[in-house]
C-alpha positions as CSV (number, residue, x, y, z in Angstrom):
1,M,67.3,36.3,159.1
2,V,68.6,36.5,155.6
3,F,65.4,38.0,154.3
4,E,65.4,40.8,156.9
5,D,69.1,41.6,156.3
6,A,68.5,41.8,152.6
7,V,65.5,44.1,153.0
8,A,67.4,46.3,155.4
9,D,70.3,46.6,153.0
10,V,68.0,47.7,150.2
11,L,66.3,50.3,152.4
12,L,69.6,51.7,153.7
13,G,70.7,52.1,150.1
14,L,67.8,54.4,149.2
15,A,68.6,58.0,148.6
16,E,66.8,60.9,150.3
17,G,63.7,61.6,148.3
18,Q,63.7,58.2,146.6
19,V,60.3,56.5,146.9
20,V,59.8,52.8,146.0
21,S,57.1,50.2,146.4
22,Y,57.1,47.2,148.7
23,G,57.3,45.0,145.6
24,W,60.4,46.8,144.4
25,V,62.1,46.4,147.7
26,A,61.3,42.7,147.7
27,A,62.6,42.2,144.2
28,E,65.8,44.2,144.9
29,A,66.4,42.1,148.0
30,G,66.2,39.0,146.0
31,Y,62.7,37.9,147.0
32,P,60.3,38.9,144.2
33,G,56.7,38.4,145.1
34,R,57.3,39.0,148.8
35,A,55.9,42.6,149.0
36,R,53.6,41.7,151.9
37,A,56.5,40.2,153.8
38,V,58.4,43.5,153.4
39,G,55.4,45.3,154.9
40,R,55.3,42.9,157.8
41,F,59.0,43.3,158.4
42,L,58.7,47.1,158.4
43,S,55.8,47.1,160.7
44,R,57.9,45.2,163.3
45,H,61.4,46.4,162.6
46,G,61.3,49.7,160.6
47,G,62.3,52.0,163.4
48,G,65.9,52.4,162.3
49,L,65.2,52.2,158.6
50,P,63.8,54.8,156.2
51,W,60.4,53.1,156.1
52,W,58.6,56.3,155.0
53,R,60.2,55.9,151.5
54,V,58.2,52.7,150.9
55,V,54.7,53.0,149.5
56,R,52.1,50.8,147.8
57,A,52.6,50.1,144.1
58,D,50.1,52.7,143.2
59,G,51.8,55.4,145.3
60,R,49.3,55.2,148.2
61,L,50.8,55.7,151.6
62,A,50.4,52.5,153.6
63,V,51.3,53.0,157.2
64,P,49.1,53.4,160.3
65,D,50.1,57.1,160.3
66,P,49.9,58.3,156.7
67,A,50.2,62.0,157.8
68,G,53.5,61.3,159.5
69,Q,54.8,59.4,156.4
70,A,53.5,62.3,154.1
71,A,55.4,64.8,156.3
72,R,58.6,62.9,156.1
73,L,58.3,62.5,152.4
74,A,57.5,66.2,151.9
75,A,60.6,67.1,153.9
76,E,62.6,65.2,151.4
77,G,61.0,67.0,148.5
78,V,58.5,64.3,147.5
79,V,55.1,65.4,146.2
80,V,52.3,63.8,148.1
81,E,48.7,64.5,146.9
82,E,45.5,62.9,148.1
83,G,47.4,60.3,150.0
84,R,49.7,59.3,147.1
85,A,53.4,59.9,146.6
86,R,54.6,60.7,143.2
87,F,57.4,58.4,142.2
C-alpha cells in the first residue's frame, strides 16, 4: 500500500488549477516509470482525490468521461481545447 499512499499524497498536494501528467505523479511519488500504475490506481480509488488534474503527457484527457474532466478543469481556470489541457 506504500505506492497508493505516495500517489495519494502527491495528488492531495496539487493546487487548484495545477495540471500534471501520470508520469509526473509517478516520479513525484518516488516511482518513476509507473505512469500506467498511477492511472490504474486512479481508476479504482480516485473518488476522493483530485483525479481531474491528471492528464496524459501530451495533455490529452484520459478518463472515461473526458467532458466531466474538462468541465472540472475549466472550473479551475485551466484551458482545455480539442480534448487537451494546457499545462
